[in-house]
C-alpha positions as CSV (number, residue, x, y, z in Angstrom):
1,X,7.4,-11.8,6.0
2,X,8.8,-15.3,6.4
3,X,12.1,-15.8,8.3
4,X,13.9,-16.5,5.1
5,X,12.8,-13.1,3.6
6,X,10.1,-14.5,1.3
7,X,6.6,-13.0,1.4
8,X,4.0,-15.7,2.2
9,X,0.5,-15.2,1.0
10,X,-2.6,-17.2,1.4
11,X,-3.8,-18.6,-2.0
12,X,-6.8,-16.1,-1.9
13,X,-4.4,-13.2,-1.3
14,X,-2.1,-14.3,-4.2
15,X,-5.0,-14.7,-6.6
16,X,-6.5,-11.3,-5.7
17,X,-3.2,-9.5,-6.2
18,X,-2.6,-11.3,-9.6
19,X,-6.2,-11.4,-10.9
20,X,-8.0,-8.3,-9.5
21,X,-5.1,-5.9,-9.1
22,X,-2.7,-7.3,-11.6
23,X,0.3,-6.4,-9.4
24,X,1.6,-9.9,-8.6
25,X,3.4,-12.4,-10.9
26,X,3.6,-15.9,-9.5
27,X,6.3,-18.2,-10.8
28,X,6.9,-21.9,-10.3
29,X,9.9,-24.1,-10.6
30,X,9.6,-26.9,-13.1
31,X,11.8,-29.8,-14.1
32,X,11.5,-31.2,-17.6
33,X,13.2,-32.4,-20.6
34,X,13.0,-29.1,-22.3
35,X,15.3,-26.2,-21.9
36,X,14.2,-22.6,-21.4
37,X,13.9,-22.1,-25.2
38,X,11.3,-24.9,-25.3
39,X,13.5,-27.3,-27.2
40,X,13.9,-31.0,-26.2
41,X,17.0,-31.7,-24.2
42,X,18.7,-35.0,-23.4
43,X,18.9,-34.2,-19.7
44,X,16.4,-32.7,-17.2
45,X,16.5,-29.0,-16.6
46,X,15.0,-26.9,-13.9
47,X,13.5,-23.7,-15.0
48,X,11.1,-21.1,-13.7
49,X,7.8,-20.4,-15.5
50,X,5.2,-17.7,-14.9
51,X,1.8,-19.0,-13.9
52,X,-1.3,-17.7,-15.7
53,X,-4.4,-16.7,-13.8
54,X,-6.0,-19.9,-15.0
55,X,-3.1,-22.1,-13.9
56,X,-3.2,-20.3,-10.5
57,X,-6.9,-21.0,-10.2
58,X,-6.5,-24.6,-11.2
59,X,-3.6,-25.2,-8.8
60,X,-5.5,-23.6,-5.9
61,X,-8.7,-25.5,-6.7
62,X,-6.9,-28.8,-7.0
63,X,-5.3,-28.2,-3.6
64,X,-8.6,-27.2,-2.0
65,X,-12.0,-27.9,-3.8
66,X,-13.6,-25.2,-1.5
67,X,-11.2,-22.6,-2.8
68,X,-13.7,-21.0,-5.3
69,X,-16.2,-20.3,-2.5
70,X,-13.6,-19.0,-0.1
71,X,-12.2,-16.8,-2.9
72,X,-15.6,-15.4,-3.9
73,X,-16.1,-14.2,-0.3
74,X,-12.5,-12.9,-0.1
75,X,-12.8,-11.1,-3.4
76,X,-16.2,-9.5,-2.4
77,X,-14.9,-8.0,0.8
78,X,-11.5,-6.9,-0.7
79,X,-13.3,-5.0,-3.5
80,X,-15.5,-3.3,-0.9
81,X,-12.3,-1.9,0.7
82,X,-11.9,-4.3,3.7
83,X,-8.6,-6.0,4.6
84,X,-9.4,-9.7,4.7
85,X,-7.2,-12.1,6.8
86,X,-7.6,-15.6,8.0
87,X,-10.1,-16.0,10.8
88,X,-8.7,-19.4,12.1
89,X,-7.9,-18.1,15.6
90,X,-11.4,-16.8,16.0
91,X,-13.2,-19.9,14.8
92,X,-14.1,-18.2,11.5
93,X,-13.1,-18.4,7.8
94,X,-12.1,-14.7,7.5
95,X,-11.8,-11.6,9.7
96,X,-12.3,-8.1,8.3
97,X,-10.2,-5.1,9.2
98,X,-11.1,-1.5,8.1
99,X,-7.4,-0.7,7.4
100,X,-5.1,-3.5,8.5
101,X,-3.9,-5.6,11.5
102,X,-1.1,-3.2,12.5
103,X,-3.5,-0.3,12.7
104,X,-6.9,-1.6,14.0
105,X,-8.5,-4.6,15.5
106,X,-10.8,-6.6,13.2
107,X,-14.4,-5.7,13.4
108,X,-16.1,-8.7,11.9
109,X,-15.6,-12.4,11.6
110,X,-16.9,-14.2,8.5
111,X,-18.4,-17.7,8.4
112,X,-19.0,-19.0,4.9
113,X,-21.9,-21.1,3.8
114,X,-22.5,-22.3,0.2
115,X,-26.1,-22.8,-0.7
116,X,-28.0,-23.7,-3.9
117,X,-29.3,-20.5,-5.5
118,X,-32.7,-22.0,-6.4
119,X,-33.6,-23.6,-3.0
120,X,-31.2,-22.0,-0.5
121,X,-30.4,-25.5,0.7
122,X,-26.9,-26.2,1.9
123,X,-24.6,-27.3,-0.8
124,X,-23.1,-30.4,1.0
125,X,-20.2,-30.6,-1.4
126,X,-18.8,-27.1,-0.7
127,X,-20.0,-26.3,2.8
128,X,-17.6,-27.3,5.6
129,X,-19.5,-25.8,8.5
130,X,-22.7,-26.9,10.2
131,X,-24.7,-23.8,10.9
132,X,-26.9,-25.0,13.7
133,X,-28.3,-22.7,16.3
134,X,-25.9,-24.2,18.9
135,X,-22.9,-23.4,16.6
136,X,-24.2,-19.9,15.8
137,X,-24.7,-19.2,19.5
138,X,-21.3,-20.5,20.4
139,X,-19.7,-18.3,17.7
140,X,-21.6,-15.3,18.8
141,X,-20.5,-15.8,22.4
142,X,-16.9,-16.1,21.4
143,X,-17.1,-13.1,19.1
144,X,-18.7,-11.1,21.9
145,X,-15.7,-11.9,24.1
146,X,-13.2,-10.5,21.5
147,X,-15.4,-7.6,20.5
148,X,-16.3,-8.7,17.0
149,X,-19.5,-9.1,15.1
150,X,-20.0,-12.4,13.3
151,X,-21.3,-12.4,9.8
152,X,-22.5,-15.4,7.8
153,X,-21.7,-15.0,4.1
154,X,-23.9,-17.0,1.9
155,X,-22.6,-17.9,-1.5
156,X,-25.4,-18.8,-3.9
157,X,-24.3,-21.5,-6.3
158,X,-26.5,-22.0,-9.4
159,X,-27.2,-25.6,-10.2
160,X,-25.6,-25.0,-13.7
161,X,-22.3,-24.4,-12.0
162,X,-21.1,-28.0,-12.0
163,X,-17.9,-29.3,-10.4
164,X,-15.9,-29.0,-13.7
165,X,-17.1,-25.4,-14.1
166,X,-15.9,-24.6,-10.6
167,X,-12.4,-25.5,-11.7
168,X,-12.3,-22.4,-14.0
169,X,-12.1,-18.8,-12.9
170,X,-15.1,-17.9,-15.1
171,X,-17.3,-19.3,-12.3
172,X,-16.8,-15.9,-10.6
173,X,-18.3,-13.9,-13.4
174,X,-21.9,-13.6,-12.5
175,X,-22.2,-17.2,-11.3
176,X,-21.4,-16.9,-7.6
177,X,-23.6,-14.4,-5.7
178,X,-23.2,-13.5,-2.1
179,X,-25.2,-12.0,0.7
180,X,-24.1,-11.3,4.3
181,X,-26.3,-11.6,7.3
182,X,-25.2,-10.0,10.5
183,X,-25.7,-12.2,13.5
184,X,-25.8,-10.3,16.8
185,X,-27.6,-11.6,19.8
186,X,-28.3,-9.5,22.9
187,X,-27.5,-11.1,26.2
188,X,-30.2,-10.9,28.9
């Protein structure tokens, strides 16, 4: 809870609650020359309008072009029963809790990699992390220190899923596929 009493959610959390669970309505303030009845007015009015799922997706994708990939991974783990939170302080994209941060420590860190479905080559436009052996080793060492298991979540992007199609929520329906690979190295 924010100091001013408002609940602050990550974009992925907000979309999941609105889209997958249908238990959140997001509103935005707008200023325009129309009043709340939709009629033209001579002076600007500020009004609140409810955002649709499509407008939420569009807003979040405009703010962060990588949002569809991040959300696909977030959605996958949330629907599997995990509590998904930001992994920023662990050098990861997400961390997974079996119940929630107040009750348990997270068990896994998630690093996201977007690859082309046909070749499994890195999609340079939507991957923000270099997965070299040095980076994987460093991540594993850090995760070992905080008692977490690192996972690499691969989002498989079909070539037919162009940039414009990624700006619509329909890209989730059968278009983005994901696999997770556990990375655990034993120290000698």
